[in-house]
C-alpha positions in Angstrom: 88.3 120.3 98.0 89.5 116.9 97.1 86.0 116.0 95.9 85.8 118.9 93.4 89.3 118.3 92.0 88.5 115.2 89.9 85.3 116.8 88.7 87.1 120.0 87.6 89.7 118.0 85.8 87.0 116.0 84.0 85.1 119.1 83.0 88.2 120.8 81.7 89.1 117.7 79.7 85.6 117.6 78.2 85.8 121.3 77.2 89.2 120.7 75.5 87.7 117.8 73.5 84.8 120.0 72.4 87.1 122.8 71.4 89.3 120.4 69.4 86.2 118.9 67.7 85.0 122.4 66.7 88.4 123.3 65.3 88.5 120.1 63.2 85.0 120.8 61.8 86.0 124.4 60.9 89.2 123.3 59.1 87.2 120.7 57.2 84.4 123.1 56.2 84.3 124.4 52.6 84.3 128.0 53.6 87.6 127.7 55.4 89.2 125.6 52.6 88.2 128.3 50.2 90.5 130.7 52.0 93.5 128.5 51.5 94.1 129.7 47.9 93.4 133.5 47.8 93.7 135.5 44.7 97.2 137.2 44.3 98.7 139.7 41.9 102.0 138.1 41.1 103.2 140.7 38.6 102.3 144.4 38.0 104.0 146.7 35.6 103.2 150.3 34.7 104.4 152.1 31.6 104.2 155.8 31.0 104.6 157.5 27.6 103.1 160.4 25.6 100.4 158.0 24.4 99.2 157.3 27.9 99.6 155.1 30.9 99.6 151.3 30.3 99.2 148.5 32.8 100.3 144.9 32.5 99.5 142.3 35.2 99.5 138.6 36.1 96.9 137.4 38.5 96.8 134.0 40.2 93.4 132.8 41.3 91.3 129.6 41.3 87.6 129.0 41.1 86.1 126.9 43.8 84.2 123.8 42.8 81.0 125.5 43.7 81.6 128.4 41.2 82.9 126.0 38.5 79.8 123.8 38.9 77.5 126.8 38.7 79.1 128.1 35.5 79.1 124.6 33.9 75.4 124.5 34.5 74.7 127.7 32.6 75.2 130.5 35.1 77.7 133.0 33.7 80.0 134.9 36.1 81.5 138.3 35.8 84.9 139.6 36.8 85.8 143.3 37.2 89.3 144.8 36.7 89.6 148.4 37.7 92.6 150.8 37.7 92.7 154.3 39.1 95.4 156.9 38.4 96.0 159.0 41.4 98.1 162.1 42.0 99.8 162.6 45.4 98.5 165.4 47.6 100.2 166.0 50.9 97.4 168.1 52.4 94.5 165.8 51.5 93.5 162.5 49.9 95.2 161.7 46.6 93.4 163.2 43.6 91.7 160.8 41.2 92.8 161.6 37.7 91.5 158.7 35.6 89.6 155.4 36.0 89.6 152.5 33.6 87.3 149.4 34.0 87.2 146.0 32.3 84.3 143.5 32.8 84.9 139.9 31.7 82.1 137.5 31.3 82.9 133.8 31.8 80.4 131.3 30.5 80.1 127.7 29.3 78.2 126.4 26.2 77.1 122.8 26.6 76.3 122.3 22.9 79.9 123.2 21.8 81.4 122.1 25.2 83.5 125.2 25.1 84.2 127.9 27.6 83.9 131.6 26.5 85.2 134.9 27.8 83.8 138.2 26.7 85.7 141.4 27.6 83.8 144.6 27.9 85.9 147.7 28.5 85.0 151.1 29.8 88.1 153.2 29.8 88.2 156.6 31.4 84.4 156.9 31.2 83.9 155.9 27.6 82.3 152.6 26.7 84.0 150.2 24.4 82.9 147.1 22.5 83.1 143.5 23.6 85.8 141.0 22.5 84.9 137.3 22.8 87.0 134.2 22.6 86.3 130.5 23.0 88.5 128.0 24.8 88.6 124.2 24.9 89.0 124.0 28.7 88.3 126.1 31.8 92.0 126.1 32.6 92.7 127.9 29.3 89.8 130.4 29.9 91.2 131.2 33.4 94.7 131.6 32.0 93.4 134.3 29.6 91.6 136.0 32.5 94.8 136.0 34.6 96.8 138.0 32.1 96.7 141.7 31.2 99.0 143.2 28.6 99.5 146.9 28.0 96.0 147.9 29.0 95.6 151.7 28.5 94.3 153.1 31.8 94.8 156.8 31.2 95.8 159.4 28.6 99.2 161.0 28.6 97.7 164.3 29.2 96.2 163.0 32.5 99.7 162.8 34.0 101.1 165.9 35.7 104.8 166.0 35.0 105.5 168.0 38.2 103.8 165.6 40.6 104.1 162.0 41.8 101.5 159.5 40.9 100.3 156.0 41.9 97.9 153.4 40.6 95.2 151.4 42.4 94.5 148.2 40.7 91.9 145.7 41.7 90.4 142.4 40.4 87.3 140.7 41.8 84.4 138.3 41.0 81.3 140.6 40.8 78.5 138.8 42.6 76.0 141.6 41.8 75.8 140.3 38.2 74.4 136.9 39.4 70.7 136.2 39.3 69.0 137.8 42.3 67.8 134.5 43.9 71.3 133.1 43.5 72.8 136.2 45.2 70.7 135.6 48.3 71.5 131.9 48.4 75.3 132.5 48.4 75.4 135.2 51.1 78.3 134.6 53.4 79.8 131.8 51.4 83.6 132.2 51.0 83.7 129.9 48.0 82.4 132.8 46.0 85.0 135.3 47.1 87.6 136.2 44.6 89.1 139.6 45.3 92.6 141.2 45.3 94.0 144.7 45.1 97.4 146.4 44.8 98.7 150.0 44.8 101.9 150.9 43.0 103.9 154.0 42.3 103.9 155.1 38.6 107.3 154.5 37.2 108.2 151.4 39.3 108.0 148.3 37.2 108.2 145.3 39.5 106.2 144.6 42.6 107.5 141.2 43.6 
Protein backbone atom coordinates (compact mmCIF):
# COMPACT_ATOMS: atom_id res chain seq x y z
CA UNK A 1 0.00 0.00 0.00
CA UNK A 2 2.84 2.39 0.84
CA UNK A 3 4.30 1.71 -2.61
CA UNK A 4 1.17 2.90 -4.44
CA UNK A 5 0.61 6.01 -2.31
CA UNK A 6 3.43 8.16 -3.86
CA UNK A 7 2.44 6.96 -7.34
CA UNK A 8 -1.21 7.94 -6.80
CA UNK A 9 -0.24 11.34 -5.46
CA UNK A 10 2.05 11.92 -8.45
CA UNK A 11 -0.67 10.91 -10.92
CA UNK A 12 -3.25 13.09 -9.23
CA UNK A 13 -0.84 16.02 -9.30
CA UNK A 14 -0.19 15.48 -13.02
CA UNK A 15 -3.93 15.39 -13.78
CA UNK A 16 -4.42 18.63 -11.87
CA UNK A 17 -1.68 20.30 -13.92
CA UNK A 18 -3.25 19.08 -17.17
CA UNK A 19 -6.69 20.37 -16.15
CA UNK A 20 -5.21 23.72 -15.16
CA UNK A 21 -3.41 23.98 -18.50
CA UNK A 22 -6.64 23.18 -20.40
CA UNK A 23 -8.54 25.87 -18.48
CA UNK A 24 -5.85 28.45 -19.25
CA UNK A 25 -5.94 27.59 -22.95
CA UNK A 26 -9.74 27.87 -23.02
CA UNK A 27 -9.70 31.23 -21.31
CA UNK A 28 -7.11 32.50 -23.77
CA UNK A 29 -8.92 31.21 -26.87
CA UNK A 30 -10.72 33.77 -29.08
CA UNK A 31 -14.03 31.90 -28.88
CA UNK A 32 -14.18 32.26 -25.09
CA UNK A 33 -13.03 35.87 -25.15
CA UNK A 34 -15.83 36.65 -27.62
CA UNK A 35 -18.38 35.69 -24.96
CA UNK A 36 -17.02 38.29 -22.54
CA UNK A 37 -18.96 41.16 -24.20
CA UNK A 38 -22.39 39.80 -25.18
CA UNK A 39 -25.00 41.97 -26.87
CA UNK A 40 -27.41 43.64 -24.46
CA UNK A 41 -30.63 45.63 -24.78
CA UNK A 42 -29.99 48.46 -22.34
CA UNK A 43 -33.21 50.38 -23.01
CA UNK A 44 -36.58 49.43 -24.49
CA UNK A 45 -39.66 51.64 -24.66
CA UNK A 46 -43.06 50.91 -26.18
CA UNK A 47 -45.59 53.60 -27.08
CA UNK A 48 -49.19 52.98 -28.04
CA UNK A 49 -51.49 55.46 -29.76
CA UNK A 50 -54.24 55.58 -32.37
CA UNK A 51 -51.52 55.81 -35.03
CA UNK A 52 -49.94 52.52 -34.00
CA UNK A 53 -47.42 50.85 -31.70
CA UNK A 54 -43.92 52.35 -31.68
CA UNK A 55 -40.69 50.87 -30.35
CA UNK A 56 -37.55 52.71 -29.21
CA UNK A 57 -34.44 50.84 -28.10
CA UNK A 58 -30.78 51.12 -27.23
CA UNK A 59 -28.60 48.07 -27.90
CA UNK A 60 -25.05 47.60 -26.70
CA UNK A 61 -22.83 45.32 -28.77
CA UNK A 62 -19.31 45.14 -30.16
CA UNK A 63 -17.94 43.52 -33.28
CA UNK A 64 -15.07 41.11 -32.77
CA UNK A 65 -11.81 41.82 -34.53
CA UNK A 66 -12.57 38.93 -36.89
CA UNK A 67 -15.87 40.45 -38.06
CA UNK A 68 -14.40 43.95 -38.28
CA UNK A 69 -11.51 42.64 -40.37
CA UNK A 70 -13.87 40.82 -42.74
CA UNK A 71 -16.00 43.94 -43.29
CA UNK A 72 -12.95 46.15 -43.82
CA UNK A 73 -11.83 43.73 -46.55
CA UNK A 74 -15.05 44.09 -48.50
CA UNK A 75 -17.45 41.54 -47.01
CA UNK A 76 -20.67 43.29 -45.90
CA UNK A 77 -22.60 41.98 -42.91
CA UNK A 78 -26.30 42.16 -42.19
CA UNK A 79 -28.15 42.73 -38.93
CA UNK A 80 -31.81 41.89 -38.36
CA UNK A 81 -34.17 43.61 -35.93
CA UNK A 82 -37.56 42.00 -35.45
CA UNK A 83 -40.54 42.92 -33.30
CA UNK A 84 -43.68 40.87 -32.79
CA UNK A 85 -46.86 42.16 -31.20
CA UNK A 86 -48.55 39.36 -29.25
CA UNK A 87 -51.93 39.14 -27.52
CA UNK A 88 -52.18 37.16 -24.29
CA UNK A 89 -54.21 33.93 -24.38
CA UNK A 90 -54.55 31.98 -21.14
CA UNK A 91 -55.66 28.78 -22.87
CA UNK A 92 -52.95 28.60 -25.57
CA UNK A 93 -49.82 30.28 -26.88
CA UNK A 94 -49.99 34.07 -27.28
CA UNK A 95 -51.53 35.11 -30.59
CA UNK A 96 -49.24 36.91 -33.04
CA UNK A 97 -50.94 40.09 -34.22
CA UNK A 98 -48.19 41.84 -36.20
CA UNK A 99 -44.55 41.45 -37.15
CA UNK A 100 -42.09 44.16 -38.22
CA UNK A 101 -38.57 43.54 -39.50
CA UNK A 102 -35.61 45.77 -40.28
CA UNK A 103 -32.46 44.58 -42.06
CA UNK A 104 -29.35 46.73 -41.81
CA UNK A 105 -26.38 46.26 -44.13
CA UNK A 106 -22.98 47.35 -42.81
CA UNK A 107 -20.20 47.78 -45.35
CA UNK A 108 -16.89 49.54 -45.88
CA UNK A 109 -15.80 51.42 -49.02
CA UNK A 110 -12.01 51.49 -49.40
CA UNK A 111 -12.01 54.26 -52.03
CA UNK A 112 -13.82 56.74 -49.79
CA UNK A 113 -12.61 55.12 -46.54
CA UNK A 114 -16.09 55.38 -45.16
CA UNK A 115 -18.42 52.98 -43.44
CA UNK A 116 -21.98 52.71 -44.67
CA UNK A 117 -25.27 51.45 -43.27
CA UNK A 118 -28.30 50.70 -45.41
CA UNK A 119 -31.61 50.10 -43.65
CA UNK A 120 -34.22 47.98 -45.40
CA UNK A 121 -37.57 47.76 -43.66
CA UNK A 122 -40.35 45.25 -43.98
CA UNK A 123 -43.08 46.33 -41.60
CA UNK A 124 -46.15 44.14 -41.05
CA UNK A 125 -45.51 42.24 -44.26
CA UNK A 126 -45.08 45.23 -46.60
CA UNK A 127 -41.67 45.99 -48.10
CA UNK A 128 -40.18 49.44 -47.72
CA UNK A 129 -37.29 51.26 -49.34
CA UNK A 130 -33.68 51.43 -48.23
CA UNK A 131 -32.16 54.35 -46.37
CA UNK A 132 -28.36 54.65 -46.58
CA UNK A 133 -25.94 56.79 -44.63
CA UNK A 134 -22.14 57.15 -44.59
CA UNK A 135 -19.91 57.43 -41.52
CA UNK A 136 -16.31 58.46 -40.95
CA UNK A 137 -15.60 55.63 -38.51
CA UNK A 138 -16.85 52.18 -37.57
CA UNK A 139 -17.67 53.50 -34.10
CA UNK A 140 -20.11 56.01 -35.58
CA UNK A 141 -21.69 53.33 -37.78
CA UNK A 142 -22.13 50.99 -34.80
CA UNK A 143 -23.64 53.84 -32.78
CA UNK A 144 -26.30 54.32 -35.46
CA UNK A 145 -27.02 50.58 -35.49
CA UNK A 146 -27.42 50.61 -31.72
CA UNK A 147 -30.28 53.11 -31.63
CA UNK A 148 -33.92 52.74 -32.60
CA UNK A 149 -36.29 55.69 -32.30
CA UNK A 150 -40.08 55.37 -32.62
CA UNK A 151 -40.04 52.46 -35.02
CA UNK A 152 -43.62 51.65 -35.99
CA UNK A 153 -44.13 47.93 -35.44
CA UNK A 154 -47.93 47.66 -35.67
CA UNK A 155 -51.06 49.59 -36.59
CA UNK A 156 -53.37 50.98 -33.94
CA UNK A 157 -56.11 48.68 -35.21
CA UNK A 158 -53.94 45.64 -34.43
CA UNK A 159 -54.34 46.25 -30.69
CA UNK A 160 -57.35 44.76 -28.90
CA UNK A 161 -58.36 47.25 -26.23
CA UNK A 162 -59.93 44.45 -24.17
CA UNK A 163 -56.79 42.29 -24.00
CA UNK A 164 -53.26 42.42 -22.68
CA UNK A 165 -50.35 42.54 -25.09
CA UNK A 166 -46.60 42.11 -25.10
CA UNK A 167 -43.80 42.58 -27.61
CA UNK A 168 -40.95 40.25 -28.52
CA UNK A 169 -37.95 42.21 -29.77
CA UNK A 170 -34.73 40.65 -31.11
CA UNK A 171 -31.48 41.82 -32.68
CA UNK A 172 -28.89 39.61 -34.35
CA UNK A 173 -26.09 39.35 -36.88
CA UNK A 174 -27.53 37.36 -39.79
CA UNK A 175 -24.90 34.87 -40.93
CA UNK A 176 -27.15 33.52 -43.70
CA UNK A 177 -26.40 36.65 -45.74
CA UNK A 178 -22.67 35.92 -45.87
CA UNK A 179 -21.13 34.26 -48.96
CA UNK A 180 -21.74 30.51 -48.83
CA UNK A 181 -18.06 29.46 -48.57
CA UNK A 182 -17.63 32.01 -45.80
CA UNK A 183 -20.58 30.56 -43.86
CA UNK A 184 -18.99 27.12 -43.87
CA UNK A 185 -15.65 28.49 -42.69
CA UNK A 186 -17.09 30.24 -39.61
CA UNK A 187 -19.28 27.41 -38.32
CA UNK A 188 -18.94 27.19 -34.55
CA UNK A 189 -16.95 30.40 -34.21
CA UNK A 190 -18.37 32.49 -31.37
CA UNK A 191 -16.63 35.59 -32.72
CA UNK A 192 -19.48 35.79 -35.24
CA UNK A 193 -22.27 35.55 -32.67
CA UNK A 194 -24.20 38.75 -32.04
CA UNK A 195 -27.70 38.02 -30.76
CA UNK A 196 -30.03 39.35 -28.07
CA UNK A 197 -33.79 39.28 -27.40
CA UNK A 198 -36.24 40.80 -24.94
CA UNK A 199 -39.94 40.51 -24.16
CA UNK A 200 -41.87 43.41 -22.70
CA UNK A 201 -45.44 44.15 -21.74
CA UNK A 202 -47.09 46.81 -23.87
CA UNK A 203 -47.61 49.95 -21.82
CA UNK A 204 -44.51 49.49 -19.61
CA UNK A 205 -41.86 52.00 -20.62
CA UNK A 206 -38.64 51.03 -18.84
CA UNK A 207 -36.91 47.66 -18.71
CA UNK A 208 -33.81 48.44 -16.69
